[in-house]
C-alpha positions as CSV (number, residue, x, y, z in Angstrom):
1,M,0.9,-93.0,2.5
2,Q,2.4,-92.8,-1.0
3,L,-0.4,-93.0,-3.6
4,P,0.0,-94.3,-7.2
5,A,0.2,-91.5,-9.8
6,K,-2.1,-93.0,-12.6
7,E,-5.8,-92.9,-12.0
8,D,-6.5,-96.5,-12.8
9,E,-3.6,-97.7,-10.6
10,L,-4.9,-95.4,-7.9
11,K,-8.4,-96.9,-8.0
12,L,-7.1,-100.4,-7.9
13,F,-4.8,-99.6,-5.0
14,L,-7.6,-97.8,-3.0
15,A,-10.1,-100.6,-3.7
16,S,-7.7,-103.1,-2.0
17,L,-7.3,-101.1,1.2
18,P,-8.5,-102.7,4.5
19,L,-11.8,-101.2,5.7
20,D,-10.1,-99.3,8.6
21,K,-7.5,-97.7,6.4
22,A,-10.2,-96.8,3.8
23,L,-12.3,-95.0,6.5
24,T,-9.2,-93.2,7.8
25,L,-8.3,-92.0,4.3
26,A,-11.8,-91.0,3.4
27,A,-12.1,-88.9,6.5
28,A,-8.8,-87.2,5.8
29,V,-9.8,-86.5,2.2
30,E,-13.2,-85.1,3.2
31,R,-11.6,-82.8,5.7
32,E,-9.1,-81.5,3.1
33,R,-12.0,-80.7,0.8
34,L,-13.9,-78.9,3.6
35,N,-10.7,-76.9,4.2
36,G,-10.8,-75.9,0.5
37,A,-7.8,-77.9,-0.6
38,T,-7.7,-78.6,-4.4
39,A,-4.4,-80.4,-5.0
40,M,-5.6,-83.9,-4.1
41,P,-7.9,-85.8,-6.5
42,V,-10.7,-86.0,-4.0
43,D,-13.5,-87.2,-6.3
44,V,-11.3,-90.0,-7.7
45,I,-10.3,-91.2,-4.3
46,L,-13.8,-91.2,-2.8
47,E,-15.2,-92.9,-5.9
48,A,-12.8,-95.8,-5.5
49,L,-13.5,-96.0,-1.7
50,R,-17.3,-95.8,-2.1
51,P,-18.0,-99.6,-2.0
52,A,-16.1,-99.9,1.3
53,L,-17.7,-96.8,2.7
54,R,-21.2,-98.0,2.0
55,R,-20.5,-101.3,3.7
56,A,-19.2,-99.4,6.8
57,R,-22.1,-96.9,6.6
58,K,-19.8,-94.4,8.3
59,R,-18.8,-91.2,6.6
60,I,-17.6,-87.8,7.7
61,P,-20.4,-85.2,7.3
62,T,-20.2,-82.7,4.3
63,P,-22.6,-79.9,3.4
64,R,-24.1,-82.0,0.6
65,R,-24.4,-85.1,2.7
66,L,-26.1,-83.3,5.5
67,F,-28.5,-81.7,3.0
68,C,-29.5,-85.2,1.9
69,V,-30.1,-86.7,5.4
70,A,-33.8,-85.8,5.4
71,F,-34.4,-88.0,2.4
72,E,-31.5,-90.5,2.6
73,D,-33.9,-93.4,3.3
74,L,-35.4,-92.9,-0.2
75,L,-32.2,-92.8,-2.2
76,I,-31.4,-95.6,-4.7
77,D,-28.6,-96.2,-7.2
78,G,-30.8,-97.2,-10.0
79,P,-31.3,-98.0,-12.8
80,R,-35.1,-97.9,-12.9
81,E,-37.7,-98.1,-15.7
82,E,-39.9,-95.3,-14.3
83,K,-40.3,-92.9,-11.4
84,Q,-41.7,-94.5,-8.2
85,T,-42.9,-92.6,-5.2
86,G,-40.4,-93.0,-2.4
87,R,-37.5,-93.8,-4.7
88,I,-35.0,-91.0,-5.6
89,L,-32.0,-91.6,-7.8
90,R,-28.7,-90.4,-6.4
91,A,-28.0,-89.1,-9.8
92,S,-31.0,-86.8,-9.4
93,V,-29.4,-85.3,-6.3
94,T,-26.3,-84.5,-8.3
95,K,-28.4,-82.8,-10.9
96,L,-30.2,-80.8,-8.3
97,W,-27.0,-79.7,-6.6
98,Q,-25.6,-78.5,-10.0
99,W,-28.8,-76.6,-10.7
100,L,-28.8,-75.0,-7.2
101,A,-25.2,-73.9,-7.8
102,S,-25.8,-72.5,-11.3
103,E,-29.4,-71.2,-11.0
104,G,-31.6,-72.0,-8.0
105,L,-29.3,-70.7,-5.3
106,R,-26.5,-69.2,-7.3
107,E,-26.0,-66.3,-4.8
108,K,-26.4,-68.5,-1.7
109,L,-25.1,-72.0,-2.1
110,A,-21.4,-71.4,-2.0
111,D,-21.7,-69.2,1.1
112,L,-23.9,-71.7,2.9
113,E,-21.6,-74.6,2.0
114,A,-18.6,-72.7,3.4
115,R,-20.3,-71.8,6.6
116,I,-21.6,-75.4,7.1
117,A,-18.0,-76.7,6.4
118,T,-16.7,-74.4,9.1
119,T,-19.1,-75.7,11.7
120,I,-18.3,-79.3,10.7
121,L,-14.6,-78.8,11.2
122,A,-15.2,-76.9,14.5
123,R,-17.7,-79.7,15.6
124,E,-20.3,-77.1,16.4
125,S,-23.4,-79.2,16.1
126,K,-26.1,-76.6,16.8
127,P,-25.0,-74.0,14.3
128,E,-24.4,-76.8,11.8
129,Q,-28.0,-78.0,12.2
130,E,-29.3,-74.5,11.9
131,L,-27.3,-73.8,8.7
132,V,-28.4,-77.1,7.1
133,A,-32.0,-76.3,7.9
134,Q,-31.5,-73.0,6.1
135,L,-30.0,-74.7,3.1
136,Q,-32.8,-77.3,2.9
137,S,-35.5,-74.6,3.2
138,A,-33.8,-72.4,0.6
139,A,-33.5,-75.3,-1.8
140,A,-37.2,-76.3,-1.3
141,D,-38.3,-72.7,-1.9
142,A,-36.1,-72.4,-5.1
143,V,-37.6,-75.6,-6.5
144,R,-41.2,-74.5,-5.7
145,L,-40.7,-71.0,-7.2
146,S,-39.0,-72.3,-10.3
147,F,-41.1,-75.4,-11.0
148,G,-44.4,-74.7,-9.4
149,Q,-45.8,-72.4,-12.1
150,V,-44.7,-74.6,-15.0
151,A,-47.6,-76.8,-16.2
152,K,-47.0,-80.4,-17.2
153,G,-46.9,-81.0,-21.0
154,T,-45.9,-77.5,-21.9
155,P,-42.7,-76.6,-23.8
156,A,-41.4,-74.9,-20.6
157,R,-41.8,-78.1,-18.6
158,R,-40.1,-80.1,-21.3
159,A,-37.2,-77.7,-21.4
160,L,-36.9,-77.9,-17.6
161,A,-37.0,-81.7,-17.6
162,L,-34.0,-81.7,-20.0
163,K,-31.9,-80.3,-17.1
164,F,-32.8,-83.3,-14.9
165,D,-32.6,-86.2,-17.3
166,G,-36.3,-86.2,-18.2
167,E,-39.6,-86.0,-16.5
168,D,-38.8,-88.8,-14.0
169,G,-35.7,-86.9,-12.9
170,L,-37.8,-83.8,-12.5
171,A,-40.3,-85.7,-10.4
172,D,-37.4,-86.8,-8.2
173,I,-36.5,-83.1,-7.6
174,E,-40.1,-82.3,-6.8
175,E,-40.2,-85.2,-4.3
176,I,-37.0,-84.0,-2.7
177,A,-38.6,-80.5,-2.3
178,L,-41.7,-82.1,-0.7
179,V,-39.5,-83.8,1.9
180,L,-37.4,-80.8,2.5
181,E,-40.4,-78.6,3.1
182,A,-41.3,-81.0,5.9
183,A,-37.8,-81.8,7.0
184,D,-38.7,-81.3,10.7
185,E,-41.4,-84.0,10.5
186,F,-39.1,-86.4,8.7
187,D,-36.3,-85.8,11.2
188,A,-38.6,-86.6,14.0
189,I,-39.8,-89.8,12.3
190,R,-36.2,-90.9,11.4
191,A,-35.1,-90.3,15.0
192,K,-37.7,-92.5,16.5
193,V,-37.4,-95.4,14.0
194,P,-34.4,-97.7,14.6
195,R,-31.7,-97.4,11.9
196,A,-31.7,-101.1,11.2
197,M,-34.3,-103.7,12.1
198,E,-33.7,-107.5,11.7
199,T,-37.4,-108.0,12.0
200,L,-40.5,-105.9,12.6
201,T,-41.5,-106.5,16.2
202,H,-44.7,-105.7,18.1
203,D,-42.9,-102.8,19.8
204,H,-41.9,-101.4,16.5
205,L,-45.5,-101.7,15.2
206,S,-46.8,-100.0,18.3
207,L,-44.3,-97.1,17.9
208,I,-44.9,-96.6,14.2
209,R,-48.7,-96.7,14.6
210,D,-48.4,-93.9,17.2
211,I,-46.3,-91.9,14.7
212,Y,-48.8,-92.5,12.0
213,D,-51.8,-91.6,14.1
214,D,-50.1,-88.4,15.2
215,L,-49.0,-87.4,11.6
216,S,-52.3,-88.2,10.0
217,E,-54.0,-85.5,12.0
218,R,-51.5,-82.8,11.0
219,R,-49.9,-83.8,7.7
220,P,-51.9,-86.7,6.1
221,E,-50.1,-86.3,2.8
222,L,-46.8,-87.4,4.5
223,C,-48.2,-90.6,6.0
224,P,-47.1,-92.9,3.2
225,Y,-43.5,-91.9,3.9
226,I,-43.6,-93.5,7.3
227,A,-43.7,-96.9,5.6
228,L,-41.2,-95.9,3.0
229,I,-38.7,-94.9,5.7
230,V,-39.3,-98.2,7.5
231,L,-39.0,-100.1,4.2
232,G,-35.4,-99.0,3.8
233,R,-34.4,-100.1,7.3
234,L,-35.7,-103.6,7.4
235,S,-33.5,-106.6,6.7
236,R,-36.7,-108.4,5.5
237,P,-38.4,-105.6,3.6
238,W,-41.6,-107.5,3.0
239,E,-42.4,-107.3,6.7
240,V,-43.3,-103.6,6.1
241,L,-46.7,-105.0,4.9
242,R,-47.3,-106.0,8.5
243,L,-46.9,-102.4,9.4
244,A,-49.2,-101.2,6.6
245,S,-51.9,-103.7,7.6
246,V,-51.8,-102.5,11.2
247,V,-52.0,-98.9,10.1
248,S,-54.8,-99.4,7.6
249,R,-56.6,-101.8,9.8
250,R,-57.0,-104.1,6.9
251,R,-55.4,-107.3,5.6
252,D,-57.2,-107.8,2.3
253,D,-54.7,-106.9,-0.4
254,T,-57.4,-105.5,-2.7
255,L,-58.3,-102.8,-0.1
256,F,-54.8,-102.4,1.2
257,S,-53.2,-101.7,-2.2
258,A,-55.5,-98.7,-2.6
259,S,-54.8,-97.3,0.8
260,D,-52.3,-94.5,1.6
261,M,-49.8,-97.1,2.6
262,G,-50.2,-99.3,-0.5
263,V,-47.2,-97.7,-2.2
264,V,-44.9,-100.0,-0.3
265,G,-46.4,-103.1,-1.8
266,D,-46.1,-101.6,-5.3
267,L,-42.4,-100.9,-4.6
268,L,-41.8,-104.5,-3.4
269,L,-43.4,-105.9,-6.5
270,A,-41.4,-103.5,-8.7
271,D,-38.2,-104.8,-7.0
272,M,-39.3,-108.3,-7.8
273,Q,-40.0,-107.3,-11.4
274,V,-36.4,-106.1,-11.7
275,L,-35.1,-109.4,-10.4
276,T,-37.4,-111.3,-12.7
277,D,-36.2,-109.2,-15.7
278,E,-32.6,-109.8,-14.8
279,L,-33.0,-113.5,-14.4
280,S,-34.8,-113.7,-17.8
281,A,-32.0,-111.7,-19.4
282,V,-29.1,-113.8,-18.3
283,P,-27.0,-114.5,-21.4
284,P,-26.2,-118.2,-21.3
285,H,-22.7,-117.7,-22.8
286,K,-21.9,-115.3,-19.9
287,M,-23.8,-116.9,-17.1
288,N,-22.2,-116.2,-13.7
289,P,-23.5,-118.1,-10.8
290,A,-22.1,-115.5,-8.4
291,T,-24.6,-113.0,-9.9
292,V,-27.6,-115.3,-10.7
293,L,-27.8,-117.1,-7.3
294,P,-28.1,-114.1,-5.1
295,K,-30.8,-112.7,-7.3
296,L,-32.7,-116.0,-7.3
297,E,-32.4,-116.2,-3.5
298,R,-33.7,-112.6,-3.1
299,F,-36.6,-113.3,-5.5
300,V,-37.7,-116.4,-3.6
301,A,-37.3,-114.7,-0.2
302,M,-39.4,-111.8,-1.3
303,S,-42.0,-114.0,-2.9
304,N,-42.4,-116.2,0.1
305,G,-42.3,-113.1,2.4
306,L,-45.2,-111.4,0.5
307,I,-47.3,-114.5,0.6
308,R,-46.6,-115.1,4.3
309,E,-47.4,-111.5,5.3
310,I,-50.7,-111.0,3.6
311,G,-51.6,-114.3,1.8
312,M,-51.8,-113.2,-1.8
313,R,-55.2,-114.0,-3.4
314,R,-55.6,-114.5,-7.1
315,E,-58.3,-111.9,-7.4
316,G,-56.2,-109.2,-5.7
317,K,-54.2,-106.6,-7.6
318,W,-50.9,-107.7,-6.0
319,G,-51.8,-111.4,-6.1
320,Q,-52.2,-111.3,-9.9
321,R,-48.9,-109.5,-10.3
322,L,-47.1,-111.9,-8.0
323,I,-48.4,-115.0,-9.8
324,K,-47.2,-113.5,-13.1
325,L,-43.8,-112.7,-11.7
326,R,-43.4,-116.2,-10.2
327,H,-44.3,-117.8,-13.6
328,L,-41.8,-115.6,-15.4
329,A,-39.0,-116.3,-12.9
330,S,-39.8,-120.0,-13.0
331,D,-39.6,-120.0,-16.8
332,A,-36.3,-118.2,-16.7
333,M,-34.8,-120.7,-14.3
334,D,-36.2,-123.6,-16.3
335,A,-34.4,-122.3,-19.3
336,L,-31.1,-121.8,-17.5
337,I,-31.2,-125.1,-15.6
338,A,-32.0,-127.0,-18.7
339,R,-28.8,-125.8,-20.3
340,A,-26.6,-126.9,-17.5
341,P,-26.3,-130.6,-18.5
342,T,-25.4,-129.7,-22.1
343,E,-22.6,-127.4,-20.9
344,I,-21.2,-129.9,-18.3
345,V,-21.5,-133.1,-20.3
346,A,-19.8,-131.5,-23.3
347,V,-16.6,-130.9,-21.3
348,L,-16.3,-134.7,-20.5
349,P,-17.1,-136.4,-23.8
350,M,-17.3,-140.2,-24.0
351,Q,-17.3,-142.5,-27.0
352,R,-18.9,-146.0,-27.4
353,L,-16.8,-149.0,-28.3
354,G,-17.4,-151.4,-31.1
355,A,-19.1,-151.3,-34.5
356,F,-22.6,-151.6,-33.1
357,A,-22.3,-149.2,-30.2
358,G,-25.9,-148.8,-29.2
359,H,-25.5,-150.6,-25.9
360,A,-21.7,-151.0,-25.9
361,P,-19.6,-149.8,-23.0
362,R,-18.2,-146.3,-23.2
363,R,-14.8,-144.8,-22.5
364,P,-13.6,-141.2,-22.1
365,D,-13.0,-139.5,-25.4
366,L,-9.4,-138.3,-25.2
367,T,-8.9,-137.5,-28.9
368,R,-8.7,-133.8,-28.2
369,E,-7.0,-131.6,-25.6
370,L,-9.0,-130.3,-22.7
371,D,-10.4,-126.8,-23.3
372,D,-9.7,-124.8,-20.1
373,T,-12.2,-122.1,-21.1
374,R,-15.0,-124.6,-21.6
375,V,-14.1,-126.3,-18.3
376,A,-14.3,-122.9,-16.4
377,R,-17.7,-122.3,-18.1
378,A,-18.9,-125.8,-17.2
379,L,-17.9,-125.2,-13.5
380,G,-20.1,-122.1,-13.5
381,W,-23.0,-124.2,-14.7
382,A,-22.2,-126.9,-12.1
383,K,-22.3,-124.2,-9.3
384,L,-25.6,-122.9,-10.6
385,L,-27.0,-126.4,-10.6
386,S,-25.9,-127.2,-7.1
387,G,-26.5,-123.8,-5.6
388,S,-30.1,-123.4,-7.0
389,G,-31.3,-126.7,-5.6
390,K,-32.5,-125.3,-2.3
391,F,-34.6,-122.7,-4.2
392,A,-36.1,-125.1,-6.8
393,T,-39.3,-126.0,-4.9
394,D,-40.2,-122.4,-3.8
395,G,-39.0,-121.1,-7.2
396,A,-41.2,-123.5,-9.0
397,F,-38.5,-125.1,-11.2
398,H,-38.2,-128.3,-9.2
399,S,-38.9,-130.6,-12.2
400,A,-36.4,-129.0,-14.4
401,H,-33.8,-129.0,-11.7
402,R,-34.4,-132.7,-10.8
403,E,-34.1,-133.7,-14.4
404,A,-30.9,-131.7,-15.0
405,F,-29.3,-132.9,-11.8
406,D,-30.1,-136.5,-12.5
407,R,-28.7,-136.3,-16.0
408,V,-25.5,-134.6,-14.8
409,A,-25.0,-136.9,-11.8
410,L,-25.4,-140.0,-14.0
411,H,-22.9,-138.7,-16.5
412,L,-20.3,-137.8,-13.9
413,R,-20.6,-141.2,-12.2
414,Q,-20.3,-143.1,-15.5
415,Y,-17.4,-140.9,-16.5
416,A,-15.7,-141.5,-13.2
417,D,-16.0,-145.3,-13.6
418,A,-14.8,-145.2,-17.2
419,M,-11.9,-142.9,-16.3
420,V,-10.7,-145.2,-13.5
421,G,-10.6,-148.1,-16.0
422,E,-8.8,-145.9,-18.6
423,L,-6.1,-144.8,-16.1
424,R,-5.3,-148.5,-15.4
425,T,-4.5,-149.3,-19.0
426,I,-3.6,-146.0,-20.8
427,D,-0.2,-145.7,-22.4
428,D,2.3,-143.1,-21.2
429,Q,1.8,-141.0,-24.4
430,H,-1.8,-140.2,-23.5
431,R,-1.5,-140.2,-19.7
432,R,-1.1,-136.5,-19.3
433,R,-4.2,-135.8,-21.2
434,A,-6.2,-138.4,-19.3
435,E,-5.1,-136.9,-16.0
436,A,-6.1,-133.5,-17.1
437,F,-9.7,-134.8,-17.9
438,A,-9.8,-136.7,-14.6
439,E,-8.9,-133.5,-12.8
440,A,-11.7,-131.6,-14.6
441,A,-14.1,-134.4,-13.8
442,E,-13.2,-134.2,-10.1
443,A,-13.8,-130.5,-10.0
444,L,-17.2,-130.8,-11.6
445,S,-18.1,-133.8,-9.4
446,D,-17.1,-131.8,-6.3
447,A,-19.4,-128.9,-7.4
448,V,-22.4,-131.1,-8.2
449,L,-22.1,-134.3,-6.2
450,G,-20.1,-133.0,-3.2
451,P,-16.7,-133.6,-1.7
452,E,-17.5,-137.0,-0.2
453,E,-18.4,-138.8,-3.4
454,T,-15.6,-136.9,-5.3
455,D,-13.1,-138.0,-2.8
456,L,-14.0,-141.6,-3.5
457,F,-13.4,-141.0,-7.2
458,R,-10.1,-139.3,-6.5
459,R,-8.9,-142.2,-4.4
460,R,-9.9,-144.7,-7.1
461,A,-8.2,-142.7,-9.8
462,A,-5.0,-142.5,-7.6
463,A,-5.1,-146.2,-7.1
464,A,-5.5,-146.9,-10.8
465,T,-2.6,-144.7,-11.6
466,A,-0.4,-146.3,-8.9
467,S,-1.2,-149.8,-10.3
468,R,0.7,-148.8,-13.5
469,T,3.9,-148.0,-11.7
């Protein structure tokens, strides 16, 4: 395969590859790196392929990737406002690896990497597992020896934190070390829990409760991580609260939130907070329905899921947070939806006829050329208006949505009627402009009112045009 020479062109080319070719190329590149080849731009290639590789969830093992397996269920891309137990930034892993290479395992890391690479290429699974365990143990020891004696708030601690992007990054490293010290326990849990669960079944609950009961007798400090591992493997993450209530033997959220499993509820609410903040921060002039609607759908699903699983009560810690988040998300959507009619109506202006035009008929205003940029923006708002309708009740912005939809629908129907009349009588000089506005009206009508009603408008417009010939 001939690859483009320039980096930008290379990334664009790689991003366009079919999934099977992306996987094949990634495997070949990873093997070249394991063999020590340096001529190929490995990092650039893998960075461009990463979205496809994550979708496939299939990668060739590397020393660093095997090192991370013990805590891979806890990894997130970020960004985040603060450190959360059970959430480790991938960027922190990169910082840790750099520190291990330069300080923590300066004499050992390169040798262990090379030996692990050899076992990977030779497909020797048992020696590979033994060497990875050595690396994980050595890394955990290095972190404990280097960080353990440094008290928080001291100059030494602050200097150490600078190496890992602050105190939160340093906390990530310490959590990684905690997991690595108990890697055998985590490996056993991960092996028993299904990799992906569409829903949390009774069989799953029974299995995980047995794991919890066994671990609580030997390593109680690790018990919260059972729920954290499960959290990352659920298609409906709020169902993890079902597990936590079984484990804690409680369903009241005030008691549950203080239990050793309560961290999962805090994480779910933190995720909802992020979604709320993102919805509230949508810039109207750059609103993209392809971005907003999935976030809205996720927020509503999580909100309904939380209520369904434990029945949020107003006096509970989580209940209060959820009520606040629902109000904030509702306000954000109210503001966005209220803007939609203004953006859509402005693209299809109408003018009243006669000197006293209060109740006079209106006609399409064709005094200016159609602005394609404004049409594209209006189409975005139309898609937001139509796409958000199914979430309006659960998202608590039903009134705003109903009002906006009714206003837009009325304008589109009035504009369609007026445009049909205009096309019957308009002179040839202005026909091109009128047809351009009619086409824009059809596109907006299709997005808001649907193809059936729009098709009627399209046929009427075609008939009006034909009557002129």
